[in-house]
TIDOGU-849353 format. One record per residue (C-alpha): x, y, z; residue in three letters. Coordinates in steps of 0.02 Angstrom, whole numbers, plus 50000, padded with zeros to 5 digits. Layout:
XYZAla/...
***
This chain:
496815030250375Gln/495965043150267Val/495815042750079Gln/495405056849960Leu/494645052549792Val/494595065849658Glu/493535067049502Ser/493355079249361Gly/494715087649263Gly/495145085349081Gly/495405095948927Leu/494445112148900Val/494595127048785Gln/495055144248852Pro/493525152548926Gly/492745135948968Gly/492265128249135Ser/492695112749234Leu/492175105749401Arg/493295095849517Leu/492595085549659Ser/493455077049804Cys/492755065049933Ala/493635060350095Ala/493305043750179Ser/494025033050315Gly/494345035750499Ser/493915054050499Ile/493615062850664Phe/493505080550596Ser/494075090450444Ile/494495108550479Asn/495075113750308His/494865106850134Met/495705114149984Gly/496315112449807Trp/498125114949758Tyr/498945114149589Arg/500655111049519Gln/501185115749343Ala/502755108349263Pro/504305116349336Gly/503335125849469Lys/502975123449652Gln/501315117249715Arg/500195131849760Glu/498535134249848Leu/497125137749727Val/495655138649846Ala/495215132650019Gly/493685131850131Val/493605129950319Ser/492315120450419His/491375136650454Asp/491265140450268Gly/492575154050258Ser/493565153350098Thr/495235159050029Asp/495805160249849Phe/497395163249754Ala/497385180549676Asp/497535172749504Ser/495875163649519Val/494835175149627Arg/493215179649539Gly/493355164849420Arg/493375149949538Phe/492195145449678Thr/492375132249812Ile/491095124049923Phe/491035109250038Arg/489775097550113Asp/490295094450293Asn/489095079950315Ala/489815070750165Lys/491615076750183Asn/491665082750005Thr/492385098249925Val/492045104849750Thr/493005117449647Leu/492015126049509Gln/493205133549382Met/492535146249258Asn/493355157249127Ser/494825145449121Leu/496475151549051Lys/497965142048979Pro/498955146849134Glu/497725136749239Asp/498445121049161Thr/499145110149299Ala/498885094549403Val/497605098649536Tyr/497685090449708Tyr/496385089549843Cys/496955091650024Asn/496095088750190Ala/496735094150361Gln/496005089750529Gly/496015074650643Leu/495815056050615Tyr/495775041750738Tyr/496835026250740Thr/497105013650880Ser/495895023750987Ser/496975039250971Arg/496745055450877Leu/498095060750755Arg/498365075550643Gln/497645073450470Leu/498505080650318Asp/497985070050171Ser/498165072249983Trp/497245065549834Gly/498125057349688Gln/497965072649576Gly/496945076049420Thr/497555084449261Gln/496745100449201Val/497275106449029Thr/496655122748954Val/497075123648771Ser/496305127648604Ser/
***
C-alpha cells in the first residue's frame, strides 16, 4: 500500500503565502503524476496544480501565476507554494499520486489521496 502524508495549511490573511507539502511512502514502483486538488464547501473537488515525472506542470486558471508546484522524484514528495492568496482559495487541499505500486509481486495502478489539509484565507 501507499500512504500520502500532508503538512502545511492553516489560516492566512489575504495576500499572504502558505506552503503545502506531501510525502508518499510505501510499496511505490513509480509515480507518474503528483498533484494538489481542493474542495470548497458545496463545490466539487478540482485540480489546483499537478506535476509529472518529467517536471511538466499544469495549473488551474484561477491560480496560475500565484501558485507554483515542484516535486522531488527521489523522495517522492510534492510541494505547493501558494502566494497572493485570496479568500476564494479557502478549501480543503488534497494531495494525489498516480502511478504504479507493487503488492504480492504484482504491479497495480496507483491512485492515492492524502487525508486533506484545511487552508483558510481570511482577514
